[in-house]
N, C-alpha and C positions, 0 to 999 in steps of 0.2 A: 616633209614628204615631197613637196614640189621640187625642192633642191635635189633630192635623191633621184627623182625622175629625170631631171635635166642632166645630171651627171651620167645617168644610164645612157642618155643619147650621146653625150660628148665622149665618154670613155667606153661606152658600150660594155663589152664582156670582160675587159681586161682588169677591172677593179676586183672582181671576185675570183680571178684565176689563181691557181696555186703558183707561187713564184717559180719561174724557170728562166735562167739566164738566156737572153737573146742577143745575137751578134748584131747590135744596132746602136748607133749614136748619131750625133748631129752631122758628122762627116759622111754618113752612109748614103745620104740623098744626093745622087748624081743624075746626069741626063739619062744614062742607061737604066738606073734604078726606077726613075719616073716613067720612062718609056715602057719598061717591062710591066709595071702595074697597069698602064693604059692598054697595053696589048692584051693582058690577061682578061680585062673586063670588056674586050671586044670594041675598043675605041679605034676606029679606022685610021685616025691621024697619028697614032702612036709613033710611027717611024718618021714623021715629019718634024717633030719638035726639035728645036735647035738649042734649047736651054730654058731658063726661067728664073724665078725668084722664090726664095724660101722665107716665110715669116714664122716667128715662134712666140708662143705664150708660155712663160715659165711659171709654174704654180708649185707651191710647196705647202706642207702642213704646218700650221702654227696655232697660237691661241689668241683669242680675242676676249675682252671682258664683257660679259653680259649679265646684268643684274648682280654684280659682285661675284660672279662665278667665272672661272677661266674655261672657256668653251673651245674645243679643238675644231678647226675649220681649215679650208683650203684657200690660200691667198695668192694672188698674182704678185710676183716679185716687184713689178713696176707700180703696184697700187699704192696710193697714199693712205689707205685705210689704216687706222690705228691698230696695232697688234702688241702683244705682251712680250714677244721675243724670248720666251722661256726656252731653255736648252731642250732641243728636240731633234733626235736623229730618226728620221722616218722616211716615208716615200716622197718623191718629187714627181711632178707630172709635166711633161713637155708636149704641147700641142703644136703641130706643124701644119701650116697652110702653104700649099705650093701652087704657084701660077706658072703656066708655060708660055713659051715664046716660039714663033716659027710657024704657027698655023692660024687659021681664021676661026678655029673652034673654041679658043680660049679655055682650054682644059684647066681644071682645078682639082687638087687632091687635099684631103684633110686626113692627117695621120696622128692619132693619140698614142703616147707612150708613157709607161711608168718606169721610174728608175729608183733603185735602192742603193744607198751609199753614194759614191762619187759618180761613176759612169756605168753602173751595172743595170742594164735594161732587163726588167723582169716581166714586161707585158707590152704587147704591141698590137695596135689595130683593134677592131677592123678599120680599114681605110674607107673613106667616103670619096666618091669620084663624081665630078660634075663640071660645071662651067662657072666662070667668074665674069663680073661686069661692074659698072659703076654702083658702088654701095651695096653689093650683094654677092653671095656665093650660093649657087643652087646645086645640091647634091642629089643624085638619083640612082647611084649604083654603090654596091659594097664589095669589098674584098676582105676575106679573113686571112689571118696569119697563123700558121701552124708551126710552133717551135719544135714539136716532135712529130714524127711521122703519123699521119692520120689519113686513112682512106688512100694511101699511096702517095700522100703529098707532104712536103716540108716547105715552108715559106708561104708566099702570097697565093691565094686561090680565089677565083671569082665566086662570090656568093650569089649565083644566079637565082636561086630559089627565093631569096629575100629581096631581090632587085626587080625581077621581071614576072609578069603573069605567065600563065601556061603557054606553051608553044602554040602559035597560031594567032595569038593576040598581037595587036599593033603596039610596038614599043616606041613611044614618042617622049623624049626627055623634056620637051617644052610644054607638054600637056600632062598635068599631074593626074588626070583621070586615066592615063595610059601607062603610068608607072606604078609599081607596087610600093616603091619607097621614094619619098620626095621631102627633103629638108632644106629650108632656106635660112642662111645666115645673113643678117642685115647690119649695116652700119649707118650712122647719121651723115657720113660724108658721101657726097654724090660723085666724088672723084673715082676714077677707075681704080680698083683694088691694086692692080699691079704698079700703079704710079705713086702709091703711098709709101712712106717710110714707117708709119705705124697707124694702127686703127683699133677701135674698140668694137667688138661685136655687141650690138645693143639689144637685138631680138633674135630669137631662134623660132622659126615656124615649122611645125611638122604638118605639111600639106596633105600627105597621103592619109588614108584611113588609119585610125588608131583606136586603141582600146578605151581611151578616155573621152574623146570627143566624137567618135564615129567618123562621119564624113566632114565634120566641122574641124578646121585646122586648129591645132594647139599652138598657143602663142606663149613663149617664155620671154618675159622682160628681164634681162640680165641684172639691171640695177635693182629691181624689186626682189628677184629670187635670191641673189647673193648679198643684198644690201650693200652693193658696191658696183658703181658703173664701170670701174676699171678691172673687173674680175676677169674679163676675157680680152685683155689688151695684148695685141700682137705687134711685134716690132720686126723690122726687116733684119734678117740674119745674114744672108749672102745670096749671090747669084750662083747658078750652076751651069 
């Protein structure tokens, strides 16, 4: 149950979507692509970014042995967790963390994607937008992706309803009481995220009000939830 809740936060709506091919792959992320998302979610520094770094977590479906039974699960390709490696052609999950350069705002974007086959993207987003720093990434805005025309839109659209309170309220990304959505990714390394070659997300905290804890933050310990401390291992992919 807890594992399913956590994946709902990580992959959000894309797991349950009807498969639809999306024109997206690892090379799609460029400076213009990132700046466009930041512009859509009303980040004033969008036009100032000069580039940045992309980190990726590659996850795929495999089997582990539990009490003599082969149990299907999702494993990070870089994990040392024992697996059965039974023949399985199914979905792959690629989680992207993007850190920007060129501004003092230290923008960060998290993009989850689902692939079927070799490079067929069948689900994308929502994207989480926020800031990065030493040992953490704080996300406080969302953008949805429409692969088919919906409400006049195709592509990324700012999910203002899920991100901000009603018009007239003060929006302050550094005060979780002022944001409708606030999620924190933590690592055990206190080095600045953008200076690392790889890192493990060790905890995910849902700071904003939620249906399970109310005003008390939900804390997901990755090692406990997935029985694998390397479940959310991100490695440096490339600069853009």
